[in-house]
N, C-alpha and C positions, 0 to 999 in steps of 0.2 A: 183582565177581559177587555177584547178588542171587538169593536164595533164599527163596521163600515157601511154608511148608508148611501144608498142611491135612490136619486129622484126618478121614477121612470114613468112612463107614457103607458108601458106594458112590459110583464117579466113573467118568464116560466121557467121550470124546472123539469127535467126529463131524466129518469133512468131507464136503462135498456129500451130506449126509443120510445117509452109511455111518458106523457106528461103527468105528473104527479102533484105540482103545483103550480097555480098561475093567478095573476093578478092584472088588471086594468092601470088604471092611473095609482101611484101611491109610492111607499119605498121597498126597493130591495134591501136587505139587510144580512149583510155577511157578518156571522158572529162567530168568535173564537174563544172559546173558554181556556182560561189558565189555571194552571194546578193550585194556585192560592186565591182563586176568586172566591168569594162569600156571597152570601143571600144579598147583604147591603150593595154589591155590585151589580148584581141581577137586577135588584130593584130600580137602582139609579139608571142603569143603561136602558131599562124597559121604559121606564117613565119619560127618559130624555129622547127616546125613539118617537113616544108616542106625542110629546110637546114641543118638540123643534120645529121652529116656525122656517119652514123652507119651500112652502108653497106660495106663489103669488097672490096678493089680494085683488080689489076691483082697480088698484092704481099700478098694479104689476110688482108691487115690492115683494120680497118674501117674508111674508108676514102671517102666514096660517100654517098650522100643524096639520099632519094627516089625519087626527081627529077630526078636525074642523073642516076637512075638504070632503070627508066620509071616505078616503081613499084603504086601498088595501094594503098588506102587509106581508112580503115573501120572505120569508125566514130562512136562512140556508147556512147549515153547520159548517164553518171554515176552519179547521185546526190550523191551517198552514198561515192564518193570521198570528198565530203564537212563535213562528219562525224566529230564532236567532241568527242574525246573518253578520254580525261584526268579524268573526274568525272565519278564517277559509272561506272555500266556495260552495260548500254544501249546506244548507242552512239546517240547523239544529232545532228539534221540536221539544227539546225537554222541558219547556215552560207550559206545553199544551196539558190540559188536564186528563186524568185518564178516562178512557172512554166511557165507562158507567158512570162516572160523576159528572162528564162533560154532557151527556145525553139527558141526564136527568136536569140538570141546568138549562139546557137548550129548551127541553119541554117546560119547564117554569117560566122560562123567558116568553115564551109564547103564550102560556096562560095569562100570565100578568097582562098581556098586551089584549087577549081575549076580554079579561076582567074589565078592561077599561072600554068594551064595546067596539073595538076594531075587529074587522075581518082578517083574519091570518089564513096565510098558505104556507106550505113548508116543503122543504125536499125531503130526502129520506137519509136519517142520521148513517154516516158510515159509509153511505153508497156511492160509488163513481158517478157523478151528476154532469149533466150539460145544462149549463145556466145561458138562458137568451135572455136579453133585455134591451129597451130602448131606452138610454138615458135621456133624462127630459133636462134641458139647460145646455149643456151637461150641469148635474149638481151631484157631487160625490163629495162625503164629508168624513173623515174619521173623528167619531166622538172622543173628546178629552176625557181621562179619568175624572172622577169627584176631585173636590177642591183639597187639598192635602195629599193628592196621588192616591193610587189605589190602594184597596185594604192589604195591611203588612202581612 
């Protein structure tokens, strides 16, 4: 699983010119589901997304989570994060999960965030989307896998 977080002052996703998901302040999450991902990966990354302290406190230090600032979370499925680029000039997407499984995990990732009380918006799975954002900071973080690496 690959999870890229961007702290935003606003973000929106459009499909065919229509806004399907939007947030004001919070996190834009680009989520890439890979074929070997397991439930424990999903739980780890969803919890890390909710708890990561990337928002400023009263002293301006990044010391507050999206939960603590009551921020929104816009989750966009991004299979291209699973790209392998070492060989050749064309990315290989063989590590990406099959679409049915990826969609199910994408929905469960968002449900876990909602269960934590977060306001979650989303794109449309497998749609051609336009994502617009104002990166705040800028702060962009690729989450590390759990200690010991991703699930085997």
